[in-house]
N, C-alpha and C positions, 0 to 999 in steps of 0.2 A: 477386787477383793470380795469375797462372798460375805454377807450378812446372815447369820444363823438365830433365828430366835429361841431354837429349841434345838439341840442335838441328844443323840441316844447314847447314854452311858451306861455302859454294863461291862462285867468282869468276863476276860477273854475266855476264861474258862478253857475247855477244850476244843476250840475252834482254830484248828492249823492254819485255815485261810488268814482269818485275821490276826495270829501271831505272825505269820511270815509277812503280813502289810506291815506289823509294827516294826520288825526287824529291818523292811525295807525304808520306812521312814525315820527311824533310828540312823540308817546308814547316811542319807541325805542332810540330817541335822548335826548330829556330832562325829567327832572325828574319831571317837572309839566308841565300841559299844556302852550305851547305858541300859539295858534291858538285864534284868536278872534271868536266873534260871527258874521255869515256874512249875515244872511239874514235880511236886512232893508232897509227901504226907504228912508234914509236920504242920500244926496248925498255925505256927508264925512263919509258915514257907512265903516265899515272895508271892505278890500277887500283883498283877495287871489291868488296869481299869481301859478301857477302849472308848473312843467316841465314834460315831457315825452320823453323818448328817440325817439317813435315815435308816430304819432296821433294815439289816441284812445289806445294808451297803457297804462301801468299801471303809476301811479305817482312815478317819481323817486326823487322830490324836490318842496320844496313848498317856497314862501315869505308870510308871514301874516303879514298885515298892516292895521294901523287906522290913520285918519287925527284928529288932534286937532289943532283948531285956524290955523295958518298958517305953522303947522309941519306935514309930514308926518314920523309917528311913524313905524318903522319896529319891529314889537313884535315878530317873530320868522321866522327863516330860517334855513332849515333841507335840507340835501342832502343826499341820501340813501348812505351810506359808499362804496358801491361798484361803485358807480358812481362819486365819489370826485374826485377832482384833474382834472375835464374834462371840466371846463368851465361853469357849470350847475348853480353854486352859483353864479358866475359872471353874467350870463343872468337875474337871478332873482332879483341881486340886480339893475341891469339896467332897466328892466321892472318896479321895483318899481319907479325908477326915471323917468323914461317916464310919469309913473301916477301921481307923483307929480307935475310936468311939467304942463300936462294936465289940472290939477284940479287949477293950478294956486298958488300953496303952496311954499313958500320959502324956506324951507330946509328940509332934511330929517333927523332924529336923530334913535339911536338903543343903547341899551345895552349889552356889551360883556365881558364873563367872562376874566379877566386879563391872565387866565392860557391857552386860546384858540388863541393861536400863529397864527394858520392857518386863522382865521378867521379875526382877527386885521389885519392882511397883506393883505387880501382878500379887507376887507373895505379901508383903506389906499390907496391901489393901485385905486381903484372906486373913490377916492377925498373924504374920510371920515377924519377927523382931531380927536386927543382925545381932547375932551372939560371937562372932569372932572372924577376923579378917586371918585369911590362909594364903600369906605370900609364893607365888609360883605354883601353887596347887595343879594347875593346868599346864601342858604344855605351853610354853608363851608364844611358840610360830604359828599355834593353831590358834589361839584364844587372845583377847586383848587385853591391854592393862597389863602384859607382863605373865600373863598367866594367873593372877590372884583372883581368889575366890571368898566368897562370904558364906559362913555357916548360919543358916536360917533356922530358927525354932518356933513353934507355936506351941503353946500349951493346948491341952484337951478340956475343955471345961463340960 
């Protein structure tokens, strides 16, 4: 397992190679795509931030978001298993929070499998609270805990 003191966190922008790397990582982590379409002119359009170990290096993590009304929804967050527990997920959540604040949004929301304890702990440490239990939200054959999920919310201060 790699330990990283600092990762390069940046918007994916128009970097098609980085976007392809995000989709490849997404396919290895999730049973369905979690990335939103990103090429739109709307200021509330979806946005993706990526993590690299070094500038210009391969993508080792991403967070995909979309804004709806006054909420920034995190629709997907993934970190390459070789780079987990090194602060990359935290850095990506914080990049999304900075974006929500800059866009004048009131809160951040996400869904997380009730069986994904590491993610729940990360989100809780970053100020999210469990707001709702969604029984059977995910396909039960691909997720633990019968596919149950939490809606987690963080207010933007």
